[in-house]
N, C-alpha and C positions, 0 to 999 in steps of 0.2 A: 469596557475595561478588558474583556476577554480578547477583543480584536486588537487592542493596543498592545497587550502582552505578546500576542502572536507576531505582530509586525516588529516589535522590539527584538524578539528572539531571532527572527529572520534577518533583521538588520545587523545584529551582532555577528551573525555567521558571515555575512558579506564583509562587514567592517574588519573582521580579523584578517581576512585575506587581503583586503585593501591596505591594511596597515603594513603587511609584508612588502607590498609594492612601494609604499611611501618611505619605509625605512631604508630600503635598498637605494632608492633614488636620492634621498637626502644625504646618506653617507657618501655616495659617489660625488655629489656636487660639493658637499661641505669640505671634504678632504682633498679632492682632486680638482675642484673648480671646473668640472666637465658637465655639460648638459647632455645627458645620456639619452639620445633619441632612439637608441635600440632597446630601451627598457621594456616597451610594450611587446617587441618581438621576442625578447627573452621570456616574457610571460606566455606568449603563444608557443614558444619552443618547449616549455615545460609541459604544457597540455598535450602537444603532439607527441612528445616522447612517451608519455603515459599511454596514449592511444596506440602508438606503434608497438610498444612492448606488450601491451595486453592483447590487442587485436591481431597484429601481424605475427608476433612471436609467441603468443599464447602464454605470456609470463604471468607471474603472480602480481596482483594489483598493488600490494604494499611494497614489494620489491621494486615495482615500476615507479612508484612515487619517490623512493629513495634514489633510484638511478636518475630520474629526471632532475632532481635537485643537484646531484653530483655532476651530471653532464652540463647543467646550467653554470655551475662554478667553473668547469673546465672551459666552456665556451667563452665565459666572461674573461677569464685569464688570457685566452687566445686573442680576444678583441683588444684587450689592453696592451698586450705585448706587440701585436702586429700593427695596430692602427694608432693607438694613443701614445705609446712610448716614443716612437720616432718624431711625434709632433710636440714633445715636451718643450715648452718655451715658445711655441708658435702662438699666433693671435687666436683669440677665442672664436673669431669668425671662421678661421681655417678649420679648427677643431669641430665646430658645429657642422660645417659643410661635409666633412668626412663622416661624421656620425649620422647625418641625414642620409648620405649615400649608403652607409652600412645598413640602415633601417630599410631602405627601399630594396636593397639586394637581398636581405634576409626574408622580407615579406614575399618577394617574387619567387625565391627559392622554395619557400613553404608551399606556395600555390602550385609551383611546377611539380613538386614532389607529392603533395597530398591532394591536388586538384581543389577546386573551389567549393566542393560539396561539403556541407556541414556533417560532422561525424559525432556520434555518441560514444562515450566511454563506458564500458560495462564495469560494474563494481560488485563486490560480494555481499553488500549489505541488503537486508530484507526490504521489500517494497513497503510493507506495512509500517506506518510511522509510530514513533513513541508518543503516547498520550500522557500528559501530566496535567491533570485537572482540565482547564479549558484550553490548554495549549497543546498542539501536536506538532511534531518536528520529525523529519526523516532522519534515519540513522546516519546517512552519508553526511548530512549537514552537521550533526553532532560531532562526527569524526573530523570534519573540516575545521570546525571551531576549536576543538581540542588540540589538533596539530598546529594550527595557526598560533594559538596562545602559547604552546610549548616552544615554538620557534621564536616568538617574540621574547619570551623569558630567556631563552638561551642566547639570543642576540644581545640582550641587555647585560647578561652576565659576562659575555665575551668583551663587551666594550668597557664595562665598569670595573671588572674584577680580575682581568688578566693583563699580563705584560704586553701582549699584542694590542689589547684595547687601549692601554696607556700610550703606546707608541702611536696609535691611530689618532687619539685625542691630542697628543702633542703635535703631530703633523698638522692637524686642523688649526691649532692655535698659533703656531709659529714654525713654519717649515724649515727655515734656515737654522733656528736655534735647535730644533729637534735633530737636524742633520749633524750639528756640532756635538750634540750629546751622544752620537753614535747610532741614531736611528737610520736604517736603510730606507730612504724615501722611495726608491724605485720598487722595492719589495712591498712596502706599505701600499703604494698605489695599485700594484697588481692584486694584492690580497683584498683591498677594499673593493675594487671593481668586480673581482671574482665573487666576493661575498654578497655584494648587492645584486649581482646577476643571479646567484643561487637563490636568493630570496624572491626575486621576480619569477624565476622558473618554478619555485615552490608554490607561489600564489596561483600560477596557471595550472600546475599539476593538481592542486586541491579543488579549484573551481571548475576545471574541465569536466569532471564527472557529474557536477551539479547541473551544468548547462550543456551546451554543445560546443564543439571545436571547429573553427573555420579560420582561414588564413588572415583575415583582417581583424580578428578579435583583439589583437594587441593595440590597435589604434585608440580605441576608447579606453582601454586599460592604461595606456600611457598618459592620456589626458587626465584620467582620474588620479594617477600617481603625481602628476604636477599639481593638481588641485589639492591633494593631501599635503604636499610640501608647502604650498602657499598657506593652507590652513594652520599647519603646525609651526611654521617658521623654518627658514632655511637652516639645515644642519642640526635640527633639534630632534633627537631620537624619540623622546617621550611625546613631543608635539606631533611627530609623524604617526605614532601609535594611536594617540587620541584622535588625531585628524581622520585617520582611516576608519575608526569606529564611528565617529560622528557622521562621516559621509555615508557609510553603510546604513546607519539608522535613518538618516534623513531621506535617503533614496527610497527605502522601504516604506516609510511613513507617507511620503509623497505618492508612491504607487498605490498604497492602500486607501488613503483618504481622498486623493484627488483623482488621479488617473495613472494607469501603468505607462501611458505614453509620456508622462512627465517625470518618470523615474530619474533619468539622467539629468534633466533640466534642474531639478530641485537642488542637487548638489552644487551645480555651477551658479545658481542664484546666491547660495551662501558665499561662494568664492568672490562674487562681485561685491557683496556686502563687506567681506573681510578686507578686500583691496581698498574699498572706500573709507572704512573707519579704522582699520588696524592693519596697514599694509605690511608690517613686519611679521604678522602671524599672530594667532590667538595665544600661543604658548611660548613665545620668544622669551629668552632669558640671557643673562650675561654669558654663561658658559654653555656651549652647545656641543653637539655630537656626544650625547650622553644623557 
């Protein structure tokens, strides 16, 4: 039982950050109908920004996290304005090819700038873990989980309780009618892509100090983001949140009880089962993006 609680806690820490990845991707696809192949590179971007600010500029760790998220938002807005807006109305094949090209370009730029050597991010938290009964957890992991849950709650409030969120949900449900009601569709697309990119950068910024940072780290993160969207149902905010938490817990349980070599495989086994028995997702419902 003690071992189970330990793995559960570690899984929730991973799952919270995975949920941020899934939420960003499902919002972009649900509202814009764009398969964002740069999502994993935005995750890497967030991690590298924290490393660069802390290691190269000797900046404050917490300020670096905030700046990484903000820069992720700015980069996402730039990608939407420069690459996606000119392709509005183009076939999905054309859009996918452009986004794949952007993914390759971003990954090679990271490798050119930071080299292929894995890097560790220094953080101000003590090395000694917090011990609660039979469970011990590092302070950095507690911080990651707390910030991830805060960002998830803030995202839910934005989508469900604000005029901007109402406009985003209206655009998802019926773009033409939303435009007739005065919604600026171009602005909503830019905001949605920027917001989703910021969440991906936040996930990388949070998990970067827990693990190590390297140029291809976004590849697996992107696969997991797509897996979470499949688990939760396309365009489903709560489904992406729960899917991320489930994926994190399942990976940790698989690593703990079977083998660490099967950590990533366990999550994708669940995806296969979901596609076979419930291809619309575990948490699909009539109204999504909320």
